[in-house]
C-alpha positions as CSV (number, residue, x, y, z in Angstrom):
1,M,0.1,0.0,-0.1
2,P,1.5,3.5,-1.0
3,P,2.5,5.8,2.1
4,T,0.1,8.4,3.4
5,M,1.4,11.8,2.4
6,T,0.6,15.2,3.2
7,L,-0.6,16.8,-0.2
8,T,-0.7,20.4,-1.2
9,L,-3.4,20.8,-4.0
10,D,-5.1,23.4,-6.0
11,L,-8.5,22.0,-6.7
12,H,-9.7,24.7,-9.1
13,V,-7.4,25.2,-12.3
14,H,-8.2,26.2,-15.9
15,T,-6.2,25.8,-19.0
16,N,-6.7,27.2,-22.4
17,Y,-9.2,24.6,-23.2
18,S,-11.4,26.7,-21.4
19,H,-13.1,29.4,-23.5
20,D,-11.6,31.8,-20.9
21,G,-8.5,30.2,-20.1
22,H,-5.2,31.8,-21.0
23,D,-2.2,29.6,-20.9
24,S,-1.3,25.9,-22.1
25,V,-1.4,22.9,-20.3
26,K,2.5,22.8,-20.3
27,A,2.5,26.2,-18.8
28,V,0.1,25.4,-16.1
29,I,1.8,22.3,-15.1
30,A,5.3,23.9,-15.1
31,S,3.7,26.7,-12.8
32,A,2.3,24.0,-10.5
33,I,5.6,22.2,-10.1
34,A,7.4,25.8,-9.4
35,Q,4.7,26.4,-6.7
36,K,5.9,22.9,-5.4
37,L,2.2,21.7,-5.4
38,D,1.9,18.0,-5.3
39,G,-1.2,18.1,-7.6
40,I,-4.0,20.2,-9.3
41,A,-7.5,19.7,-10.6
42,I,-8.1,20.7,-14.0
43,C,-11.6,22.3,-14.2
44,D,-12.0,23.8,-17.7
45,H,-15.5,24.9,-18.6
46,D,-17.7,22.1,-20.1
47,T,-14.8,20.1,-21.5
48,M,-12.6,17.3,-20.5
49,A,-10.1,18.1,-23.1
50,G,-7.6,20.1,-20.8
51,S,-7.7,17.5,-18.1
52,F,-6.8,14.5,-20.7
53,A,-4.1,16.9,-22.1
54,A,-2.6,17.5,-18.9
55,R,-2.5,13.8,-17.7
56,E,-0.8,12.7,-21.3
57,Y,1.6,15.6,-20.7
58,V,2.7,14.5,-17.2
59,A,2.9,10.8,-18.3
60,D,5.0,11.6,-21.5
61,N,7.3,13.8,-19.7
62,H,7.6,12.1,-16.3
63,E,6.6,14.9,-14.2
64,D,6.0,14.6,-10.8
65,L,2.7,15.9,-10.4
66,I,-0.9,14.5,-9.7
67,I,-3.6,15.3,-12.2
68,I,-7.2,15.2,-11.0
69,P,-9.7,15.2,-13.9
70,G,-12.6,17.5,-13.9
71,M,-14.9,20.0,-15.3
72,E,-16.7,23.2,-14.3
73,V,-20.0,22.3,-15.6
74,T,-22.5,24.9,-16.6
75,T,-25.8,24.0,-15.1
76,T,-29.2,25.9,-15.6
77,K,-28.5,27.4,-12.1
78,G,-24.7,28.0,-12.2
79,H,-21.3,26.3,-12.1
80,L,-20.6,23.2,-10.5
81,L,-16.9,21.3,-10.2
82,V,-17.2,17.7,-11.0
83,L,-13.9,16.1,-10.2
84,G,-12.9,12.3,-10.8
85,I,-14.9,11.9,-14.1
86,E,-13.8,10.4,-17.1
87,E,-16.5,11.5,-19.6
88,K,-17.8,15.2,-20.5
89,I,-21.2,16.1,-18.9
90,E,-23.3,18.3,-21.2
91,R,-23.9,21.7,-20.0
92,G,-27.6,23.2,-19.6
93,L,-28.8,20.5,-17.5
94,S,-30.2,21.0,-13.9
95,P,-27.8,20.9,-10.8
96,T,-29.7,17.7,-9.8
97,E,-29.5,16.2,-13.1
98,T,-25.7,16.9,-13.5
99,I,-25.0,15.5,-10.2
100,K,-27.1,12.2,-10.9
101,I,-25.1,11.8,-14.1
102,A,-21.8,12.3,-12.5
103,R,-22.5,10.0,-9.5
104,E,-23.4,7.4,-12.1
105,M,-19.8,7.5,-13.6
106,H,-17.9,6.7,-10.3
107,D,-18.5,6.3,-6.8
108,T,-15.5,8.6,-6.0
109,V,-16.6,11.5,-8.1
110,V,-16.6,14.7,-5.9
111,I,-19.0,17.5,-6.3
112,I,-18.1,20.8,-5.5
113,V,-20.0,24.2,-5.4
114,P,-17.5,26.9,-6.7
115,H,-17.8,30.4,-5.9
116,P,-21.5,29.9,-4.7
117,F,-22.1,33.7,-3.8
118,H,-19.8,35.5,-6.1
119,P,-22.1,37.9,-8.4
120,F,-21.8,37.8,-12.2
121,R,-20.0,34.3,-11.9
122,H,-22.6,32.0,-13.1
123,S,-22.8,31.1,-9.5
124,I,-25.6,28.8,-7.8
125,G,-26.1,31.1,-4.7
126,N,-28.2,29.4,-2.0
127,I,-27.5,25.7,-2.2
128,G,-31.0,25.0,-0.9
129,N,-31.9,21.3,-1.6
130,L,-28.6,20.4,-3.0
131,Q,-27.1,20.2,0.6
132,S,-27.5,16.4,0.6
133,D,-26.1,16.0,-3.2
134,I,-22.7,17.9,-2.9
135,D,-19.6,16.9,-1.3
136,A,-18.1,20.4,-0.7
137,I,-18.4,24.4,-0.9
138,E,-15.6,26.5,-2.3
139,I,-15.3,28.9,0.7
140,Y,-12.3,30.6,-0.8
141,N,-12.1,31.4,-4.4
142,S,-9.1,33.6,-5.3
143,R,-11.0,35.6,-7.8
144,F,-12.9,38.4,-5.8
145,F,-13.0,41.9,-5.4
146,T,-14.5,42.5,-1.9
147,G,-14.4,38.9,-0.3
148,I,-18.1,39.0,0.8
149,G,-18.8,36.0,-1.5
150,N,-16.2,33.9,0.2
151,K,-17.5,35.0,3.6
152,I,-21.0,34.0,3.0
153,A,-19.8,30.6,1.5
154,R,-17.8,30.0,4.7
155,I,-20.7,30.7,6.9
156,T,-23.1,28.6,4.8
157,A,-20.5,25.6,4.9
158,A,-20.3,25.9,8.5
159,R,-23.8,26.3,9.2
160,N,-24.7,23.2,7.1
161,N,-21.6,21.3,8.1
162,I,-20.5,20.8,4.6
163,T,-16.8,20.0,3.7
164,A,-14.9,23.5,3.0
165,V,-12.4,23.7,0.3
166,A,-10.4,26.3,-1.7
167,G,-9.1,26.7,-5.2
168,S,-7.2,29.4,-7.2
169,D,-9.7,29.4,-10.1
170,A,-6.4,30.2,-11.9
171,H,-7.3,31.2,-15.5
172,S,-3.6,31.7,-16.3
173,A,-0.4,30.0,-15.3
174,D,0.9,32.6,-13.1
175,C,-2.2,32.2,-10.6
176,V,-2.2,28.5,-10.0
177,G,-1.6,27.8,-6.5
178,L,-2.9,31.1,-5.2
179,A,-5.6,29.0,-2.9
180,T,-4.7,25.5,-1.7
181,V,-5.7,22.7,0.5
182,I,-4.0,20.2,2.3
183,V,-5.0,16.4,2.1
184,E,-3.3,13.7,3.8
185,T,-3.6,10.3,1.6
186,E,-1.9,8.2,-0.8
187,P,-0.4,10.3,-3.8
188,D,-3.4,8.9,-6.1
189,P,-6.4,10.9,-7.5
190,K,-8.9,8.4,-6.3
191,A,-7.7,8.3,-2.8
192,I,-7.5,12.1,-2.7
193,L,-11.1,12.3,-3.9
194,H,-12.1,9.5,-1.3
195,A,-10.4,11.6,1.4
196,I,-12.2,14.9,0.4
197,K,-15.6,12.9,0.3
198,Q,-15.0,12.0,3.9
199,G,-14.1,15.7,4.9
200,K,-10.6,15.0,5.4
201,V,-9.3,18.2,3.9
202,R,-8.1,21.6,5.3
203,L,-7.5,25.0,3.9
204,N,-3.8,26.2,3.4
205,S,-2.3,29.1,1.5
206,C,-5.1,31.3,0.4
207,K,-4.2,34.5,-1.6
208,R,-6.3,36.9,-3.9
209,T,-5.9,37.0,-7.6
210,P,-3.9,40.0,-8.5
211,F,-5.5,42.7,-10.5
212,F,-3.7,41.9,-13.7
213,G,-5.0,38.7,-13.4
214,Y,-8.6,39.7,-14.2
215,F,-7.3,42.3,-16.6
216,K,-5.6,39.4,-18.8
217,N,-8.8,37.4,-18.7
218,F,-10.7,40.3,-19.8
219,V,-8.6,40.9,-22.7
220,L,-8.9,37.2,-23.7
221,K,-12.8,37.3,-23.7
222,C,-12.5,40.5,-25.8
223,R,-10.7,38.9,-28.5
């Protein structure tokens, strides 16, 4: 059995396979390694292509970085992070239907509500009847102006006894690792996902995205 390790992870990273992602898989992976991360979850918008490309790049180049495959799925109510899947989930379904499809794919799939209370971010908002269906709430998302959305998410997670996680939501390589979590488990994607599902995860370093990060993303959208 592989030894248990203290792993530092960024659970919310985008590549240029996202419509608003700026940097290549190679650049994102290089940044994660430079930040001494043990792993990242690739969560490109409505596509698995970035996850597959990242995993292939790591394998081909013998890089020491765990790639957790995932997607940021656009539902009718807002975004959901779905980690641990191997197939694309179509956008435009209800959150409940999206979660049902994800759960049928694999028993270690992790459902996270990202930036749930950030305005203008395709956020789900009040999780309501999703409480029993999700695995975690992103209580710290690095891409914010005032921090109020993160604060409300933190309160919501605590009041409802839902596992709290963080993610950089990096849309460029230089923002990878701005928000990380610690998971003590085997250095394996499935083991990591299982630990998160059990709530064995804690926030680590959490920093705000610099203004230039927003500006870079805005320029990309306007191309």
